[in-house]
ChimeraX commands (.cxc) that place a marker at each C-alpha (Angstrom):
marker #1 position 0.00,0.00,0.00 radius 0.5
marker #1 position 1.66,3.22,-1.16 radius 0.5
marker #1 position 0.77,6.21,1.02 radius 0.5
marker #1 position 1.30,9.78,-0.14 radius 0.5
marker #1 position 2.64,12.38,2.28 radius 0.5
marker #1 position -0.17,14.77,3.17 radius 0.5
marker #1 position -2.53,13.05,0.75 radius 0.5
marker #1 position -6.17,13.79,1.56 radius 0.5
marker #1 position -8.39,10.71,1.30 radius 0.5
marker #1 position -12.07,10.24,2.09 radius 0.5
marker #1 position -12.75,7.37,4.50 radius 0.5
marker #1 position -16.36,6.54,5.34 radius 0.5
marker #1 position -17.29,9.97,4.02 radius 0.5
marker #1 position -14.72,11.65,6.27 radius 0.5
marker #1 position -11.74,13.44,4.77 radius 0.5
marker #1 position -8.51,12.54,6.54 radius 0.5
marker #1 position -4.85,13.04,5.76 radius 0.5
marker #1 position -2.73,9.92,5.43 radius 0.5
marker #1 position 0.23,9.58,7.83 radius 0.5
marker #1 position -1.00,12.63,9.72 radius 0.5
marker #1 position -4.22,10.92,10.81 radius 0.5
marker #1 position -6.00,14.29,11.07 radius 0.5
marker #1 position -9.18,15.72,9.60 radius 0.5
marker #1 position -8.48,17.65,6.39 radius 0.5
marker #1 position -8.84,21.37,7.00 radius 0.5
marker #1 position -7.52,21.31,10.56 radius 0.5
marker #1 position -4.22,22.82,9.45 radius 0.5
marker link #1:1,2 radius 0.2
marker link #1:2,3 radius 0.2
marker link #1:3,4 radius 0.2
marker link #1:4,5 radius 0.2
marker link #1:5,6 radius 0.2
marker link #1:6,7 radius 0.2
marker link #1:7,8 radius 0.2
marker link #1:8,9 radius 0.2
marker link #1:9,10 radius 0.2
marker link #1:10,11 radius 0.2
marker link #1:11,12 radius 0.2
marker link #1:12,13 radius 0.2
marker link #1:13,14 radius 0.2
marker link #1:14,15 radius 0.2
marker link #1:15,16 radius 0.2
marker link #1:16,17 radius 0.2
marker link #1:17,18 radius 0.2
marker link #1:18,19 radius 0.2
marker link #1:19,20 radius 0.2
marker link #1:20,21 radius 0.2
marker link #1:21,22 radius 0.2
marker link #1:22,23 radius 0.2
marker link #1:23,24 radius 0.2
marker link #1:24,25 radius 0.2
marker link #1:25,26 radius 0.2
marker link #1:26,27 radius 0.2
view
């Protein structure tokens, strides 16, 4: 499984950033 740094992905309808494990937009 290749994960991108800071890649935003939608899981179960929730947008989260890979590796960071945080909700997208909480920067």
